[in-house]
Backbone as CSV, one residue per row, in Angstrom:
resi,resn,N_x,N_y,N_z,CA_x,CA_y,CA_z,C_x,C_y,C_z
1,MET,8.394,-4.338,19.066,7.950,-5.648,18.398,9.257,-6.237,17.780
2,ASN,9.092,-7.474,17.454,10.140,-8.303,16.799,9.687,-8.978,15.627
3,CYS,9.101,-8.251,14.620,8.551,-8.905,13.473,9.408,-9.672,12.602
4,ILE,9.075,-10.865,12.208,9.976,-11.817,11.585,10.313,-11.354,10.174
5,TYR,9.659,-10.475,9.574,10.082,-9.866,8.277,10.960,-8.613,8.432
6,CYS,11.124,-8.057,9.691,11.922,-6.908,9.799,13.318,-7.189,10.434
7,ARG,13.593,-8.318,10.883,14.789,-8.635,11.651,16.062,-8.430,10.908
8,SER,16.138,-8.829,9.700,17.307,-8.664,8.881,17.634,-7.160,8.440
9,LYS,16.553,-6.391,8.425,16.703,-4.962,8.124,17.182,-4.233,9.382
10,ARG,16.601,-4.673,10.492,16.884,-4.018,11.880,18.366,-4.043,12.137
11,GLN,19.082,-5.046,11.725,20.487,-5.248,12.060,21.293,-3.901,11.461
12,ILE,20.800,-3.325,10.496,21.565,-2.191,9.871,21.731,-1.052,10.882
13,ILE,20.827,-0.767,11.789,20.968,0.359,12.636,20.764,-0.055,14.074
14,LYS,20.983,-1.443,14.346,20.626,-1.943,15.616,21.353,-1.347,16.781
15,ASP,22.587,-1.000,16.706,23.477,-0.498,17.751,23.805,1.001,17.554
16,LYS,23.189,1.688,16.637,23.621,3.040,16.324,23.046,3.999,17.473
17,PRO,23.960,4.751,18.058,23.540,5.608,19.138,22.604,6.760,18.554
18,MET,21.729,7.266,19.477,20.815,8.267,18.998,21.410,9.499,18.459
19,GLU,22.619,9.958,18.939,23.225,11.143,18.383,23.651,10.921,16.991
20,LYS,23.741,9.723,16.412,24.170,9.451,15.114,22.961,9.572,14.108
21,LEU,21.726,9.633,14.684,20.683,9.776,13.877,20.364,11.162,13.515
22,PHE,19.543,11.494,12.492,19.165,12.784,12.074,18.404,13.509,13.182
23,SER,18.726,14.692,13.466,18.012,15.543,14.535,16.683,16.014,13.930
24,ASP,15.851,16.511,14.743,14.569,17.022,14.260,14.841,18.253,13.356
25,GLU,15.766,19.074,13.784,16.119,20.268,12.967,16.552,19.809,11.590
26,GLU,17.424,18.855,11.515,17.956,18.270,10.219,16.724,17.869,9.388
27,ILE,15.857,17.127,9.950,14.792,16.558,9.274,13.831,17.753,8.727
28,LEU,13.556,18.616,9.560,12.759,19.772,9.261,13.362,20.572,8.079
29,ARG,14.755,20.778,8.067,15.243,21.546,7.008,15.196,20.731,5.771
30,LEU,15.297,19.515,5.662,15.226,18.706,4.372,13.723,18.772,3.928
31,ILE,12.758,18.752,4.873,11.376,18.894,4.376,11.130,20.234,3.714
32,ARG,11.716,21.211,4.337,11.547,22.597,3.713,12.181,22.649,2.398
33,MET,13.273,22.048,2.206,14.023,21.870,0.892,13.014,21.154,-0.055
34,ALA,12.446,20.086,0.449,11.589,19.221,-0.577,10.313,20.006,-0.885
35,GLY,9.830,20.679,0.114,8.624,21.574,-0.132,8.856,22.638,-1.203
36,LYS,9.964,23.235,-1.113,10.316,24.227,-2.210,10.522,23.618,-3.540
37,ALA,10.892,22.307,-3.638,10.964,21.700,-4.910,9.615,21.048,-5.394
38,GLY,8.504,21.237,-4.645,7.255,20.896,-4.967,6.731,19.687,-4.332
39,PHE,7.466,19.041,-3.477,6.873,17.892,-2.650,5.765,18.526,-1.740
40,ASN,4.696,17.686,-1.522,3.670,18.307,-0.718,3.273,17.197,0.424
41,THR,3.827,15.996,0.353,3.369,14.941,1.287,4.562,14.465,2.225
42,VAL,4.420,14.353,3.440,5.435,13.776,4.300,4.863,12.565,4.911
43,HIS,5.593,11.461,4.841,5.180,10.189,5.302,6.312,9.762,6.285
44,ILE,5.910,9.671,7.562,6.838,9.156,8.696,6.558,7.684,8.949
45,THR,7.655,6.942,8.654,7.555,5.492,8.661,8.529,4.874,9.723
46,GLY,8.956,3.676,9.610,9.833,3.064,10.652,10.621,1.948,10.046
47,GLY,10.911,0.892,10.773,10.665,0.629,12.161,9.356,1.297,12.786
48,GLU,9.519,1.575,14.018,8.284,2.090,14.763,8.662,3.581,15.133
49,PRO,8.063,4.509,14.410,8.443,5.895,14.755,8.152,6.391,16.019
50,MET,7.219,5.913,16.808,6.894,6.302,18.082,7.780,6.072,19.141
51,VAL,8.904,5.269,18.806,9.943,5.067,19.842,10.976,6.234,19.895
52,ARG,10.821,7.155,18.850,11.746,8.292,18.682,11.342,9.311,19.818
53,PRO,12.240,9.755,20.717,11.814,10.806,21.669,11.402,12.022,20.926
54,GLY,10.253,12.569,21.416,9.749,13.875,20.927,8.923,13.709,19.683
55,MET,8.581,12.569,19.340,7.915,12.299,17.978,6.671,13.254,17.749
56,VAL,5.920,13.330,18.817,4.605,14.080,18.728,4.938,15.624,18.443
57,ARG,6.055,16.041,19.125,6.348,17.481,18.811,6.916,17.642,17.438
58,LEU,7.639,16.576,16.939,8.034,16.690,15.510,6.945,16.676,14.482
59,LEU,5.912,15.859,14.785,4.744,15.944,13.986,4.010,17.299,13.920
60,GLU,3.928,17.849,15.137,3.450,19.316,15.236,4.134,20.210,14.363
61,ARG,5.521,20.135,14.464,6.343,21.083,13.755,6.271,20.925,12.219
62,ILE,6.144,19.633,11.767,6.046,19.402,10.366,4.572,19.904,9.891
63,ARG,3.584,19.715,10.786,2.221,20.150,10.428,2.194,21.644,10.296
64,ASP,3.131,22.389,10.892,3.091,23.821,10.973,3.620,24.378,9.658
65,TYR,4.433,23.603,8.920,5.017,23.984,7.681,3.942,24.144,6.575
66,PRO,3.690,25.219,5.899,2.534,25.466,5.082,2.574,24.599,3.786
67,ARG,3.733,24.193,3.309,3.844,23.467,2.069,3.477,22.067,2.341
68,VAL,3.336,21.472,3.419,2.941,20.083,3.756,1.447,20.023,3.722
69,GLU,0.905,19.453,2.629,-0.473,19.354,2.526,-1.075,18.049,3.123
70,LYS,-0.157,17.065,3.256,-0.664,15.828,3.814,0.512,15.202,4.664
71,LEU,0.111,14.822,5.947,1.088,14.186,6.806,0.604,12.835,7.264
72,ILE,1.391,11.756,6.863,0.917,10.458,7.102,1.960,9.723,8.218
73,LEU,1.357,8.951,9.089,2.148,8.246,9.981,1.874,6.729,9.793
74,SER,2.887,5.924,9.655,2.921,4.502,9.666,3.377,4.050,11.165
75,THR,2.541,3.151,11.748,2.782,2.677,13.089,2.366,1.306,13.379
76,ASN,3.069,0.635,14.211,2.474,-0.733,14.629,1.469,-0.582,15.817
77,GLY,1.197,0.633,16.285,0.223,1.072,17.222,0.546,0.583,18.616
78,SER,1.594,-0.158,18.987,1.826,-0.635,20.144,2.001,0.368,21.262
79,LEU,2.544,1.671,20.976,2.822,2.668,21.904,1.798,3.716,21.836
80,MET,0.769,3.435,21.073,-0.334,4.532,21.002,-1.368,4.375,22.097
81,THR,-0.928,4.906,23.259,-1.905,4.883,24.355,-2.874,5.980,24.171
82,GLU,-3.849,6.054,25.131,-4.916,7.012,24.907,-4.417,8.471,24.772
83,GLY,-3.540,8.921,25.591,-3.106,10.204,25.629,-2.275,10.587,24.362
84,VAL,-1.476,9.531,23.928,-0.627,9.793,22.638,-1.530,9.847,21.485
85,ARG,-2.549,8.959,21.419,-3.370,8.971,20.279,-4.150,10.259,20.097
86,GLU,-4.602,10.909,21.156,-5.295,12.220,21.049,-4.342,13.169,20.612
87,GLU,-3.110,13.243,20.957,-2.060,14.203,20.599,-1.778,13.989,19.019
88,VAL,-1.456,12.850,18.711,-1.051,12.517,17.324,-2.234,12.793,16.309
89,ASN,-3.452,12.521,16.774,-4.571,12.704,15.832,-4.810,14.224,15.536
90,GLN,-4.245,15.138,16.288,-4.360,16.567,16.020,-3.563,16.944,14.788
91,TYR,-2.576,16.175,14.429,-1.615,16.625,13.438,-1.570,15.830,12.097
92,ILE,-1.980,14.617,12.244,-1.840,13.782,10.992,-3.240,13.842,10.203
93,ASP,-2.926,13.576,8.899,-4.078,13.445,8.017,-4.386,12.002,7.648
94,GLU,-3.482,11.222,7.846,-3.647,9.682,7.466,-2.756,8.899,8.288
95,ILE,-3.338,7.675,8.627,-2.558,6.795,9.477,-2.551,5.399,8.894
96,HIS,-1.419,4.696,8.896,-1.295,3.216,8.389,-0.920,2.466,9.618
97,VAL,-1.752,1.415,10.076,-1.506,0.663,11.201,-1.270,-0.691,10.728
98,SER,-0.140,-1.348,11.279,0.207,-2.708,10.890,-0.511,-3.656,11.683
99,ILE,-1.309,-4.636,11.071,-1.957,-5.746,11.797,-1.781,-7.007,10.914
100,ASP,-0.843,-7.915,11.322,-0.646,-9.059,10.672,-1.321,-10.286,11.005
101,ALA,-2.196,-10.177,12.129,-2.946,-11.287,12.561,-3.991,-10.835,13.532
102,MET,-5.163,-11.589,13.476,-6.260,-11.208,14.479,-6.539,-12.101,15.601
103,GLN,-5.510,-13.048,15.762,-5.565,-13.853,16.939,-4.194,-13.767,17.685
104,ALA,-4.201,-13.753,19.002,-3.090,-13.285,19.793,-1.955,-14.281,19.641
105,PHE,-2.162,-15.584,19.487,-1.072,-16.564,19.411,-0.335,-16.315,18.063
106,ASP,-0.966,-16.236,16.967,-0.414,-15.963,15.713,0.374,-14.601,15.605
107,PHE,-0.463,-13.694,16.289,0.248,-12.319,16.254,1.470,-12.390,16.989
108,ALA,1.604,-13.040,18.057,2.903,-13.212,18.784,4.025,-13.923,17.957
109,ASN,3.552,-14.931,17.134,4.460,-15.718,16.383,5.089,-14.745,15.282
110,ILE,4.179,-13.821,14.664,4.714,-13.135,13.640,5.407,-11.815,14.210
111,CYS,4.885,-11.159,15.219,5.400,-9.823,15.647,6.175,-9.891,16.957
112,GLY,6.173,-11.076,17.671,7.010,-11.107,18.821,6.298,-10.702,20.168
113,MET,5.105,-10.164,19.976,4.250,-9.851,21.285,2.890,-9.759,20.968
114,SER,1.965,-9.947,21.887,0.542,-9.853,21.613,-0.212,-9.032,22.505
115,GLN,0.473,-8.669,23.614,-0.258,-7.834,24.797,-0.683,-6.466,24.444
116,CYS,-0.234,-6.095,23.195,-0.571,-4.664,22.827,-1.631,-4.591,21.766
117,MET,-2.442,-5.788,21.582,-3.407,-5.668,20.416,-4.584,-4.790,20.808
118,ASN,-4.827,-4.477,22.111,-5.996,-3.530,22.380,-5.477,-2.146,21.908
119,GLU,-4.340,-1.736,22.254,-3.830,-0.377,21.821,-3.900,-0.274,20.304
120,ILE,-3.522,-1.387,19.551,-3.459,-1.309,18.045,-4.840,-1.134,17.494
121,PHE,-5.854,-1.704,17.981,-7.243,-1.623,17.489,-7.804,-0.323,17.947
122,GLN,-7.502,0.154,19.185,-7.893,1.403,19.583,-7.381,2.520,18.715
123,CYS,-6.225,2.352,18.349,-5.522,3.261,17.339,-6.350,3.401,16.115
124,VAL,-6.769,2.179,15.568,-7.588,2.257,14.294,-8.958,2.979,14.514
125,TRP,-9.700,2.528,15.624,-10.948,2.995,15.871,-10.914,4.481,16.168
126,THR,-10.075,4.970,16.985,-10.093,6.519,17.334,-9.716,7.299,16.081
127,ALA,-8.738,6.787,15.286,-8.433,7.523,14.014,-9.735,7.641,13.198
128,CYS,-10.286,6.548,12.954,-11.606,6.693,12.197,-12.551,7.510,12.671
129,ALA,-12.845,7.553,14.018,-13.718,8.394,14.679,-13.417,9.793,14.524
130,ALA,-12.059,10.170,14.438,-11.589,11.489,14.278,-11.633,11.938,12.804
131,GLY,-12.110,11.128,11.955,-12.194,11.383,10.507,-10.830,11.414,9.776
132,ILE,-9.857,10.694,10.418,-8.536,10.602,9.845,-8.598,9.459,8.770
133,GLN,-8.079,9.662,7.526,-7.997,8.538,6.633,-7.088,7.438,7.211
134,THR,-7.782,6.251,7.351,-7.133,5.068,7.965,-6.806,3.918,7.140
135,ARG,-5.641,3.326,7.208,-5.361,2.159,6.499,-4.754,1.026,7.466
136,ILE,-5.400,-0.183,7.359,-4.809,-1.308,7.983,-3.785,-1.948,6.969
137,THR,-2.665,-2.375,7.435,-1.666,-3.021,6.541,-1.269,-4.402,7.093
138,CYS,-1.418,-5.328,6.323,-0.996,-6.759,6.612,0.085,-7.208,5.606
139,MET,1.173,-7.711,6.157,2.226,-8.190,5.235,1.850,-9.459,4.580
140,LEU,2.206,-9.541,3.231,1.845,-10.796,2.463,2.841,-11.969,2.811
141,ILE,2.566,-12.620,3.917,3.304,-13.760,4.422,2.479,-14.953,4.660
142,GLU,2.964,-16.189,4.528,2.138,-17.302,4.677,1.496,-17.285,6.089
143,ASN,2.183,-16.844,7.099,1.740,-16.871,8.452,0.460,-16.178,8.600
144,ALA,0.250,-15.127,7.813,-1.008,-14.363,7.846,-2.189,-14.883,7.050
145,ARG,-2.026,-15.912,6.209,-3.099,-16.497,5.369,-4.387,-16.654,6.133
146,PRO,-4.463,-17.342,7.265,-5.730,-17.646,7.987,-6.576,-16.372,8.362
147,HIS,-5.743,-15.274,8.477,-6.300,-14.067,9.070,-6.774,-13.059,7.965
148,ILE,-6.552,-13.319,6.737,-6.971,-12.509,5.624,-8.456,-12.287,5.611
149,PRO,-9.233,-13.253,5.626,-10.676,-13.051,5.640,-11.158,-12.417,6.804
150,VAL,-10.560,-12.539,7.995,-11.052,-12.005,9.203,-10.752,-10.562,9.175
151,LEU,-9.597,-10.145,8.645,-9.166,-8.740,8.482,-10.224,-8.114,7.501
152,GLY,-10.546,-8.837,6.393,-11.576,-8.235,5.543,-12.876,-7.908,6.114
153,ASP,-13.225,-8.798,7.080,-14.529,-8.606,7.778,-14.597,-7.342,8.594
154,LEU,-13.352,-6.766,8.923,-13.433,-5.428,9.610,-14.010,-4.456,8.694
155,GLY,-13.992,-4.633,7.404,-14.467,-3.538,6.507,-15.927,-3.592,6.283
156,LYS,-16.611,-4.494,6.991,-18.112,-4.501,6.745,-18.874,-3.412,7.272
157,LYS,-18.334,-2.734,8.398,-18.915,-1.563,8.938,-18.143,-0.343,9.020
158,MET,-16.849,-0.496,8.720,-15.885,0.725,8.791,-15.357,0.974,7.471
159,ASP,-15.381,2.307,7.154,-14.902,2.724,5.884,-13.504,3.190,5.932
160,PHE,-12.525,2.126,5.828,-11.081,2.491,5.752,-10.472,1.592,4.794
161,ASP,-9.199,1.649,4.530,-8.628,0.728,3.532,-7.948,-0.469,4.287
162,ILE,-8.103,-1.612,3.760,-7.400,-2.744,4.242,-6.507,-3.275,3.163
163,CYS,-5.228,-3.069,3.380,-4.164,-3.355,2.446,-3.294,-4.521,2.821
164,PHE,-2.908,-5.262,1.703,-1.971,-6.411,1.934,-0.633,-6.144,1.182
165,LYS,0.401,-6.201,1.785,1.628,-5.490,1.254,2.722,-6.608,0.989
166,GLU,3.124,-6.428,-0.256,4.120,-7.474,-0.695,5.506,-7.199,0.124
167,LEU,6.281,-8.203,0.261,7.519,-8.222,0.890,8.529,-7.492,-0.054
168,ALA,9.308,-6.523,0.388,10.301,-5.925,-0.509,11.322,-6.901,-0.804
169,LYS,11.963,-6.755,-1.929,13.024,-7.728,-2.396,14.194,-7.611,-1.407
170,GLY,14.715,-8.797,-1.062,15.878,-8.745,-0.126,15.850,-10.164,0.594
171,SER,16.768,-10.317,1.532,16.861,-11.628,2.207,16.136,-11.570,3.548
172,TYR,15.461,-12.595,3.780,14.555,-12.850,5.078,14.919,-14.129,5.787
173,GLU,14.510,-14.308,7.004,14.773,-15.483,7.655,14.084,-16.624,6.997
174,SER,14.464,-17.882,7.290,13.901,-18.952,6.500,12.399,-19.331,6.888
175,GLY,11.899,-18.704,7.882,10.544,-18.961,8.221,9.578,-17.931,7.588
176,VAL,10.145,-16.977,6.899,9.366,-15.912,6.118,9.107,-16.402,4.832
177,ILE,7.734,-16.779,4.462,7.383,-17.279,3.170,6.444,-16.340,2.540
178,PRO,6.802,-15.727,1.421,5.944,-14.716,0.755,4.713,-15.368,0.367
179,LEU,3.556,-14.560,0.271,2.255,-14.945,-0.069,1.977,-14.206,-1.356
180,ASP,1.417,-14.793,-2.438,1.294,-14.323,-3.667,-0.050,-13.408,-3.578
181,ALA,0.037,-12.195,-4.349,-1.060,-11.189,-4.175,-2.294,-11.879,-4.821
182,ASP,-2.194,-12.655,-5.926,-3.415,-13.394,-6.553,-4.062,-14.209,-5.603
183,GLU,-3.296,-14.938,-4.724,-3.925,-15.851,-3.772,-4.758,-15.028,-2.756
184,VAL,-4.371,-13.910,-2.342,-5.151,-12.990,-1.364,-6.531,-12.617,-2.147
185,LEU,-6.450,-12.256,-3.387,-7.560,-11.766,-4.033,-8.482,-12.913,-4.347
186,ASP,-7.843,-14.111,-4.504,-8.738,-15.344,-4.659,-9.519,-15.625,-3.395
187,ILE,-8.853,-15.564,-2.120,-9.439,-15.792,-0.873,-10.605,-14.850,-0.586
188,LEU,-10.257,-13.509,-0.845,-11.317,-12.517,-0.615,-12.400,-12.588,-1.643
189,GLY,-12.179,-12.995,-2.817,-13.162,-13.182,-3.852,-14.157,-14.271,-3.454
190,LYS,-13.664,-15.377,-2.968,-14.467,-16.390,-2.562,-15.350,-16.013,-1.344
191,ARG,-14.889,-15.200,-0.514,-15.651,-14.799,0.723,-16.734,-13.781,0.404
192,TYR,-16.386,-12.781,-0.542,-17.251,-11.665,-0.656,-17.839,-11.536,-2.053
193,GLY,-17.588,-12.444,-2.968,-17.856,-12.297,-4.337,-16.936,-11.518,-5.082
194,SER,-17.232,-11.241,-6.284,-16.260,-10.541,-7.224,-15.755,-9.242,-6.739
195,LEU,-14.392,-9.047,-6.989,-13.746,-7.781,-6.597,-13.572,-6.921,-7.779
196,GLU,-13.908,-5.734,-7.833,-13.878,-4.768,-8.914,-12.770,-3.915,-8.762
197,LYS,-11.779,-3.911,-9.661,-10.656,-2.928,-9.602,-11.203,-1.470,-9.795
198,THR,-10.567,-0.547,-8.874,-11.117,0.808,-8.856,-9.980,1.685,-8.906
199,SER,-10.201,3.046,-9.001,-9.081,4.009,-9.146,-8.315,4.166,-7.869
200,SER,-7.041,4.447,-8.013,-6.129,4.553,-7.013,-5.303,5.793,-6.993
201,GLU,-5.244,6.517,-5.977,-4.430,7.689,-5.832,-2.901,7.435,-5.622
202,ASP,-2.613,6.246,-5.385,-1.233,5.870,-5.036,-0.689,4.781,-6.042
203,PRO,0.341,5.172,-6.875,0.844,4.248,-7.987,1.333,2.948,-7.383
204,LEU,1.581,2.690,-6.100,1.959,1.482,-5.536,0.882,0.553,-5.240
205,ILE,-0.412,1.085,-5.273,-1.480,0.250,-4.674,-2.447,-0.019,-5.812
206,ASP,-2.903,-1.286,-5.953,-4.048,-1.614,-6.625,-5.341,-1.749,-5.735
207,TYR,-6.285,-0.951,-5.912,-7.501,-1.081,-5.045,-8.593,-1.805,-5.636
208,TYR,-9.506,-2.438,-4.849,-10.568,-3.297,-5.265,-11.756,-2.935,-4.428
209,ARG,-12.964,-3.077,-4.953,-14.214,-2.926,-4.082,-15.110,-4.080,-4.297
210,THR,-15.867,-4.363,-3.319,-16.969,-5.272,-3.332,-18.214,-4.854,-2.675
211,SER,-19.354,-5.116,-3.025,-20.603,-4.683,-2.412,-20.673,-5.103,-1.031
212,ALA,-19.940,-6.170,-0.589,-20.059,-6.724,0.636,-19.219,-5.964,1.738
213,LEU,-18.460,-5.051,1.344,-17.618,-4.354,2.373,-17.789,-2.853,2.103
214,LYS,-17.646,-1.992,3.156,-17.622,-0.561,2.986,-16.069,-0.190,2.602
215,SER,-15.161,-0.973,3.105,-13.746,-0.690,2.944,-13.250,-1.010,1.486
216,ARG,-12.163,-0.343,1.087,-11.483,-0.799,-0.147,-10.492,-1.805,0.318
217,ILE,-10.223,-2.717,-0.621,-9.191,-3.817,-0.360,-7.965,-3.307,-1.308
218,GLY,-6.757,-3.300,-0.733,-5.613,-2.804,-1.623,-4.601,-3.828,-1.566
219,ILE,-3.807,-3.907,-2.681,-2.629,-4.666,-2.805,-1.553,-3.739,-3.000
220,VAL,-0.503,-3.687,-2.065,0.660,-2.736,-2.144,1.762,-3.395,-2.732
221,HIS,2.111,-2.861,-4.060,3.198,-3.487,-4.712,4.477,-2.800,-4.303
222,THR,5.064,-3.290,-3.223,6.370,-2.593,-2.704,7.503,-2.442,-3.679
223,ASN,7.616,-3.365,-4.646,8.722,-3.376,-5.614,8.505,-2.618,-6.877
224,ARG,7.333,-1.956,-6.979,7.058,-1.165,-8.181,8.049,0.145,-8.107
225,GLU,8.494,0.667,-9.163,9.262,1.892,-9.273,8.346,3.007,-9.255
226,ARG,8.746,4.151,-8.644,8.092,5.348,-8.740,9.099,6.413,-8.683
227,SER,8.661,7.596,-9.289,9.648,8.690,-9.369,9.226,9.961,-8.608
228,ASP,8.272,9.838,-7.835,7.713,10.990,-7.300,8.039,11.087,-5.739
229,MET,9.108,10.380,-5.230,9.360,10.329,-3.816,10.870,10.168,-3.619
230,VAL,11.214,10.682,-2.437,12.593,10.458,-1.796,12.462,9.776,-0.454
231,TYR,13.426,9.029,-0.006,13.289,8.338,1.250,14.656,8.692,2.123
232,LEU,14.354,9.212,3.281,15.428,9.555,4.217,15.385,8.302,5.373
233,ALA,16.456,7.673,5.439,16.588,6.716,6.545,16.936,7.409,7.837
234,PRO,16.660,6.713,8.972,16.947,7.296,10.190,18.423,7.676,10.433
235,ASP,19.310,6.953,9.700,20.811,7.198,9.957,21.248,8.288,8.925
236,GLY,20.373,8.972,8.242,20.781,10.020,7.439,21.179,9.692,5.930
237,VAL,20.867,8.467,5.550,21.115,8.130,4.082,19.803,8.455,3.355
238,LEU,19.999,9.195,2.207,18.912,9.608,1.406,18.871,8.747,0.113
239,TYR,17.717,8.217,-0.154,17.502,7.388,-1.379,16.706,8.160,-2.336
240,CYS,17.146,8.323,-3.542,16.400,9.154,-4.577,16.749,8.784,-5.971
241,GLY,16.129,9.475,-6.902,16.275,9.025,-8.364,15.122,8.232,-8.704
242,LYS,14.963,7.972,-10.042,13.729,7.407,-10.511,13.560,6.000,-10.035
243,ARG,14.643,5.377,-9.813,14.550,3.942,-9.234,14.908,3.849,-7.804
244,MET,15.044,4.999,-7.110,15.471,5.070,-5.674,16.870,4.347,-5.468
245,ARG,17.717,4.344,-6.518,18.831,3.643,-6.328,20.067,4.614,-5.952
246,ARG,19.886,5.910,-6.063,20.881,6.812,-5.629,20.818,6.910,-4.107
247,MET,21.955,6.490,-3.462,22.163,6.542,-2.009,23.183,7.567,-1.598
248,ILE,22.706,8.571,-0.929,23.571,9.734,-0.445,23.688,9.703,0.941
249,ASP,24.750,9.535,1.534,24.957,9.562,2.953,25.008,10.977,3.476
250,LEU,23.883,11.669,3.728,23.819,13.001,4.015,24.567,13.314,5.412
251,LYS,24.266,12.478,6.343,24.947,12.615,7.549,26.439,12.781,7.443
252,LEU,27.021,11.810,6.824,28.523,11.861,6.675,28.952,13.090,5.841
253,LYS,28.184,13.430,4.791,28.672,14.503,4.023,28.514,15.905,4.796
254,LEU,27.528,15.973,5.551,27.371,17.198,6.375,28.428,17.321,7.387
255,GLU,28.828,16.277,7.999,29.870,16.124,8.998,31.222,16.513,8.337
256,ASN,31.343,16.240,7.039,32.658,16.447,6.384,32.452,17.895,5.648
257,GLY,31.646,18.713,6.089,31.715,20.034,5.616,30.726,20.495,4.496
258,ALA,29.895,19.508,4.029,28.924,19.875,2.941,27.889,20.780,3.519
259,SER,27.104,21.467,2.696,26.149,22.428,3.179,24.786,21.735,2.502
260,TYR,23.567,22.166,3.176,22.358,21.625,2.737,22.056,21.967,1.329
261,ASP,22.551,23.147,0.861,22.384,23.493,-0.489,22.884,22.647,-1.542
262,ASP,23.931,21.923,-1.067,24.549,20.871,-1.954,23.578,19.817,-2.372
263,PHE,22.507,19.607,-1.658,21.628,18.468,-1.787,20.286,18.797,-2.453
264,ALA,20.218,20.068,-2.851,18.971,20.615,-3.576,18.578,19.671,-4.677
265,CYS,19.661,19.187,-5.406,19.302,18.417,-6.639,18.731,17.071,-6.319
266,CYS,18.835,16.638,-4.996,18.172,15.377,-4.753,16.730,15.468,-4.659
267,PHE,16.125,16.572,-4.703,14.696,16.718,-4.719,14.184,17.084,-6.117
268,GLU,15.011,16.994,-7.079,14.505,17.365,-8.404,14.454,16.136,-9.179
269,GLU,13.604,16.044,-10.262,13.430,14.819,-10.992,14.824,14.533,-11.727
270,GLN,15.059,13.208,-11.566,16.313,12.685,-12.092,16.218,12.084,-13.509
271,PRO,17.147,12.267,-14.372,17.003,11.488,-15.687,17.019,9.930,-15.576
272,ASP,16.576,9.374,-16.541,16.588,7.913,-16.559,18.056,7.358,-16.281
273,GLU,18.159,6.427,-15.373,19.512,5.846,-15.140,19.816,4.632,-15.822
């Protein structure tokens, strides 16, 4: 896809050859280190993770590690053909599927293509049918405004999470206009009646319920700080610390003779910065 809110970020690793990315073995070794430090959840995100060769096998190997209690996959769903869906669903506990519009023309304007919408929705339905915790994620941009109530209607019969995600702080193309979370709640409140805030297992998400929907409505506050996670970028840069501000180029340091043991501190709680 060519999503309008990802273009500026994609330039960072646009032309990086595959051999410069972290290998499966390197990823698995870091996951084992994190597990020993008490981490129990692995979340595979992107870009689009399914473009990585051998991704299904990597999911299987992560699933085999006993300290991983939850394995989450975020995907735009465009490559989740029937055979791939069946394999992936064997290994994951939770899936987050990006859907920024319910109509092909607007979807193409936001994401750059629309001919994959059938695969995207099949990805959602089959995950639900398999008992996998499922989340639909829509970016909070002005272009998605008309589709907010239609996305909400998906939750009338299906019990999954419908989440609207804030744009991360940063620079975007001129056509990307953020949508305020309160506007989303107002739109949904007018359609379904009052929304009652409910408990949330994720500190980044405020969840709401209404009697008109089986699904929860979530607002993902991307820019909130959290201290219980580290993030490994595809090019081997690790972000950690209480405000995710520590950037460590693991790939470069390993190439220059560092050992994995040198990075054990990255998975420990850091003091206030």
